[in-house]
C-alpha positions as CSV (number, residue, x, y, z in Angstrom):
1,M,-49.3,-4.7,-15.1
2,I,-51.5,-7.1,-13.2
3,G,-55.2,-6.4,-12.5
4,V,-57.3,-8.0,-9.8
5,V,-61.1,-7.8,-9.5
6,A,-62.3,-9.2,-6.1
7,T,-66.0,-9.8,-5.8
8,I,-67.1,-9.7,-2.2
9,R,-70.6,-10.4,-0.9
10,V,-71.3,-9.0,2.6
11,A,-73.8,-10.4,5.1
12,D,-76.9,-8.4,5.8
13,G,-76.3,-5.7,8.3
14,K,-72.5,-5.9,8.0
15,A,-72.0,-3.3,5.2
16,D,-70.9,-0.4,7.5
17,D,-68.5,-2.7,9.4
18,F,-67.0,-4.0,6.2
19,E,-66.6,-0.5,4.7
20,A,-64.9,0.8,7.9
21,V,-62.4,-2.2,7.9
22,F,-61.8,-1.6,4.2
23,R,-61.2,2.1,4.6
24,T,-58.4,1.4,7.0
25,L,-56.9,-1.3,4.7
26,S,-57.0,0.9,1.6
27,A,-55.3,3.8,3.4
28,A,-52.5,1.4,4.5
29,V,-52.1,0.0,0.9
30,R,-51.8,3.4,-0.6
31,A,-49.3,4.5,2.1
32,N,-47.1,1.4,2.1
33,E,-47.2,-0.3,-1.3
34,P,-45.5,1.6,-4.0
35,G,-46.2,-1.1,-6.5
36,N,-49.9,-0.7,-6.1
37,I,-51.4,1.6,-8.7
38,C,-55.1,1.3,-7.8
39,Y,-57.0,-0.1,-4.8
40,Q,-60.6,1.0,-5.0
41,L,-63.7,-0.4,-3.3
42,T,-66.9,-0.1,-5.3
43,R,-70.4,-1.2,-4.5
44,S,-72.8,-2.8,-7.0
45,R,-75.7,-0.8,-8.2
46,T,-77.7,-3.9,-9.0
47,E,-76.8,-6.5,-6.3
48,P,-77.4,-5.6,-2.7
49,N,-74.4,-6.3,-0.4
50,C,-72.1,-6.9,-3.3
51,Y,-68.8,-5.1,-3.6
52,K,-65.9,-5.2,-6.0
53,V,-62.4,-4.3,-5.3
54,L,-60.5,-3.0,-8.4
55,E,-56.8,-3.5,-8.0
56,L,-53.8,-2.7,-10.3
57,Y,-50.2,-3.6,-9.5
58,A,-47.1,-2.8,-11.4
59,D,-45.9,-6.4,-11.5
60,A,-46.1,-9.9,-9.9
61,D,-43.8,-8.8,-7.1
62,A,-46.1,-5.9,-6.2
63,L,-49.1,-8.3,-6.1
64,K,-47.1,-10.8,-3.9
65,A,-46.0,-7.9,-1.5
66,H,-49.7,-6.9,-1.1
67,G,-50.7,-10.4,-0.1
68,A,-47.8,-10.7,2.4
69,S,-48.2,-7.3,4.0
70,E,-49.0,-7.0,7.6
71,H,-51.9,-4.5,7.0
72,F,-53.5,-7.0,4.6
73,K,-53.2,-9.9,7.1
74,A,-54.4,-7.7,10.0
75,A,-57.6,-6.7,8.0
76,G,-58.5,-10.4,7.4
77,P,-60.4,-11.1,10.6
78,G,-62.5,-7.9,10.4
79,I,-63.3,-8.5,6.8
80,G,-64.0,-12.2,7.3
81,A,-66.5,-11.4,10.1
82,C,-68.6,-9.5,7.5
83,L,-68.6,-12.0,4.6
84,A,-71.7,-13.8,3.2
85,G,-69.4,-16.3,1.4
86,R,-65.9,-16.7,-0.1
87,P,-64.7,-13.8,-2.2
88,E,-64.3,-14.5,-5.9
89,I,-60.9,-13.3,-7.3
90,E,-60.2,-12.7,-11.0
91,Y,-56.7,-12.0,-12.1
92,L,-56.1,-9.9,-15.3
93,D,-53.0,-9.2,-17.4
94,G,-52.5,-5.7,-18.8
95,V,-52.3,-5.5,-22.5
96,A,-51.7,-1.8,-23.3
């Protein structure tokens, strides 16, 4: 299993737009990626405009399929228009 934590900081006034784009993306991930176990957007309680995406994939092939999917590529411009900087991505290996 492979975990991903993506930290995303959104520009002031762009939270609603970001969440709308992400809702569409997460629905497509759940509907079209059988190797995706979890794809959950969360919002920080302590840092304004900071989101974390919690992702779990069955294996490296499932993670690769996610990045190559048309729905992921299609969401890029909408998400990019909301960002306050580059996302920080952390990859995790499942241990149990």
